[in-house]
C-alpha positions in Angstrom: 153.1 104.9 115.6 150.7 107.4 116.9 147.2 106.2 117.6 144.1 107.9 116.0 140.7 108.0 117.8 137.6 109.1 115.9 134.4 109.9 117.7 131.2 108.6 115.9 129.1 111.1 114.0 129.7 114.7 113.2 128.6 118.2 114.2 124.9 117.1 113.9 125.3 114.9 116.9 126.6 117.7 119.1 124.5 120.7 118.0 121.6 119.2 116.0 120.1 120.6 112.8 117.2 122.6 114.3 117.0 125.4 116.9 114.4 127.4 118.8 114.2 131.2 118.3 112.4 133.2 121.0 110.5 136.2 119.6 109.2 139.2 121.5 107.6 142.4 120.3 106.8 145.8 121.8 103.9 145.8 122.2 103.2 142.1 122.5 100.5 140.4 120.4 102.1 140.7 117.0 102.2 137.8 114.5 105.7 137.3 113.1 106.3 135.2 110.0 109.7 133.7 109.1 110.8 133.2 105.5 114.0 132.0 103.9 114.9 131.8 100.3 111.3 132.3 99.3 110.0 129.6 101.7 107.7 130.3 104.7 109.1 128.6 107.7 106.3 129.4 110.1 104.6 132.1 112.2 104.5 132.8 115.9 102.4 135.1 118.1 104.6 137.2 120.4 105.8 136.4 122.9 106.6 132.9 121.7 109.1 130.7 120.0 109.6 129.0 116.7 111.8 126.0 115.8 113.6 126.4 112.6 116.1 124.3 110.6 119.6 125.6 110.6 121.0 126.9 107.3 123.6 129.3 106.0 120.9 131.5 104.3 119.5 134.5 106.2 116.0 134.6 107.4 113.5 137.5 107.0 111.0 138.1 109.8 107.9 140.2 109.2 105.8 141.2 112.2 102.3 142.7 112.0 99.7 143.9 114.5 96.5 145.8 114.1 97.0 149.6 114.1 100.8 149.3 113.9 103.2 149.6 111.0 104.7 146.4 109.6 108.1 145.7 111.1 110.9 143.7 109.4 114.2 142.1 110.6 116.8 139.9 108.9 118.6 137.2 110.9 122.0 136.1 109.6 123.5 132.7 110.4 127.0 132.3 111.9 129.3 129.3 111.4 130.1 127.1 114.4 133.5 125.4 114.2 132.3 122.4 116.2 135.0 119.7 116.4 133.5 116.3 116.5 136.3 114.0 115.5 139.9 115.0 116.0 143.2 113.3 116.2 146.7 114.6 116.6 148.6 113.3 113.6 152.1 114.6 113.2 151.2 117.7 115.2 148.1 118.7 113.1 144.5 118.6 114.3 142.0 117.1 111.9 138.4 118.5 112.2 135.2 117.2 110.7 132.0 119.4 110.4 128.7 118.3 108.9 128.0 121.3 106.7 125.4 119.7 104.5 122.9 119.2 107.4 123.1 122.9 108.4 124.6 121.9 111.8 127.6 124.2 111.2 125.3 127.2 111.2 123.4 128.9 114.0 121.1 131.9 114.2 120.7 134.1 117.3 118.4 132.5 119.8 116.2 135.5 120.5 114.7 138.4 118.5 113.0 141.5 119.7 110.9 143.7 117.4 109.7 147.3 118.0 106.4 148.2 116.4 105.6 151.8 115.4 101.9 152.9 115.9 100.1 154.0 112.8 98.9 157.5 112.4 95.1 158.2 112.5 95.1 158.6 108.7 97.0 155.4 108.1 94.6 153.5 110.4 91.6 154.7 108.5 93.2 153.9 105.1 94.1 150.3 106.4 90.5 149.8 107.5 89.1 150.9 104.1 91.6 148.6 102.3 90.6 145.6 104.6 86.9 146.2 103.9 87.6 146.3 100.2 89.5 143.1 100.3 86.8 141.4 102.3 84.2 142.5 99.7 86.3 141.3 96.8 87.1 137.9 98.4 83.4 137.4 99.1 82.6 138.1 95.5 85.2 135.6 94.3 84.1 132.9 96.9 80.4 133.2 96.0 80.1 133.5 92.2 76.7 134.1 90.6 74.9 130.8 90.0 74.3 129.7 86.5 70.9 130.5 85.1 68.2 127.9 85.5 65.0 127.4 83.5 63.1 127.6 86.8 64.4 131.1 87.5 61.7 133.7 88.3 59.6 135.3 91.0 56.9 133.2 92.7 54.1 133.9 95.2 51.3 132.2 97.1 48.6 133.0 99.7 47.9 130.1 102.0 46.2 129.3 105.3 48.0 127.2 108.0 46.6 125.4 111.0 47.2 127.1 114.4 46.5 125.4 117.7 45.0 127.8 120.3 43.4 127.4 123.7 40.0 127.5 121.9 41.1 124.7 119.5 42.5 124.8 116.0 42.0 127.5 113.5 43.4 128.6 110.2 45.7 131.7 109.8 46.8 133.2 106.5 50.4 133.6 105.3 51.7 135.4 102.2 54.8 133.8 100.6 57.2 135.5 98.1 60.2 133.6 96.6 62.8 134.6 94.0 64.6 131.7 92.3 68.0 132.4 90.7 70.3 129.6 89.4 67.9 127.0 90.8 68.2 128.5 94.4 65.2 130.2 95.9 65.1 132.7 98.8 62.1 134.4 100.1 59.8 135.3 103.0 56.7 133.9 104.8 54.6 136.9 106.0 52.1 136.6 108.9 49.7 139.6 108.7 49.9 140.0 112.5 53.7 140.0 112.7 56.1 142.8 111.6 59.0 140.5 110.9 58.5 137.8 108.1 60.0 134.3 108.3 62.8 133.3 106.0 62.3 130.7 103.2 65.0 128.8 101.3 64.7 126.1 98.6 66.6 124.5 95.9 65.5 123.0 92.5 67.5 120.3 90.8 67.8 119.7 87.1 64.8 117.4 87.1 62.6 120.0 88.9 62.6 118.3 92.3 62.3 120.9 95.1 63.5 120.7 98.7 63.8 123.4 101.4 63.0 124.9 104.7 60.9 127.8 106.0 60.0 129.7 109.1 56.2 130.0 108.9 56.0 132.3 112.0 53.8 131.2 114.9 50.6 133.2 115.5 51.4 133.1 119.3 53.8 136.0 119.8 55.2 135.7 116.3 57.8 133.1 117.3 59.7 131.0 114.9 58.0 127.9 113.6 60.3 125.6 111.5 58.9 123.8 108.4 60.3 121.6 105.7 59.4 121.9 102.1 59.2 119.1 99.4 57.7 119.1 95.9 58.5 119.7 92.3 58.0 122.1 89.4 54.9 121.5 87.4 54.7 123.6 84.2 55.2 127.2 85.3 54.4 126.7 89.0 56.0 125.1 92.0 53.9 122.7 93.9 55.0 122.1 97.5 54.0 120.3 100.7 54.8 122.2 103.9 55.3 120.0 107.0 55.6 122.1 110.1 57.5 120.9 113.2 54.5 121.0 115.5 51.9 119.9 112.9 53.7 116.9 111.3 50.4 115.0 111.1 48.7 117.8 109.1 50.9 118.8 106.2 49.7 121.6 103.9 49.9 121.6 100.1 50.6 124.9 98.3 51.2 126.2 94.8 53.8 128.9 94.2 52.7 130.7 91.1 55.3 132.3 88.9 54.7 136.0 88.3 54.1 137.0 84.7 56.5 140.0 84.9 59.5 137.7 85.6 58.3 134.6 83.7 60.8 132.7 81.5 59.7 129.9 79.3 60.6 126.5 80.8 
């Protein structure tokens, strides 16, 4: 009686279910994305390699690089007749391959893509399309805030303490703020400085106000950070400004809503 010897396992043991594919492009620096049966397997920057699961289905590779035409390639799998367990029985060879795991299939181990430079007209068109897409994405990502009963234009003229070599003195500032959807943006203008400081605040549903401002230092018009805290009272916003270098001397101000943009609270 002939003896039969079976090795443990199947083709998976010998060849595995995954393999590396080395990707190169001319010129280098492209990004190549692999898809198969509608599924994205991964991307690689050239030159580089990507590990993929073996399968009988073909893979599509799409490579892109700035100022070059998109390039595509299709990688087909070939079947490996890997013999894992065999026995001579009556003169016949019995073979077992694990087809379900994908181990019976293998793709080429390397891929080289040639990229074609865009024409000057195509480059210009691509840049315009990219800018349009960026603008549209920003509009979607930052929808207009919902209207708030505190919306309107506000202003105030105040005097803030400034320390100098001759002691402390008061210097004027003019504040303009526009509130939309409970979010306020505006400026703090020092009469001796050409560039105003930026002011930002938010108002919650109860009318509580928090924010920050650059009140602009009299000395060389440098930035001077301040925090804002207060609440809406009637038609006005009453705030306390606490400046970083004058924390012991906060200043109370009232932002008055302009009549032209007033909305009844």
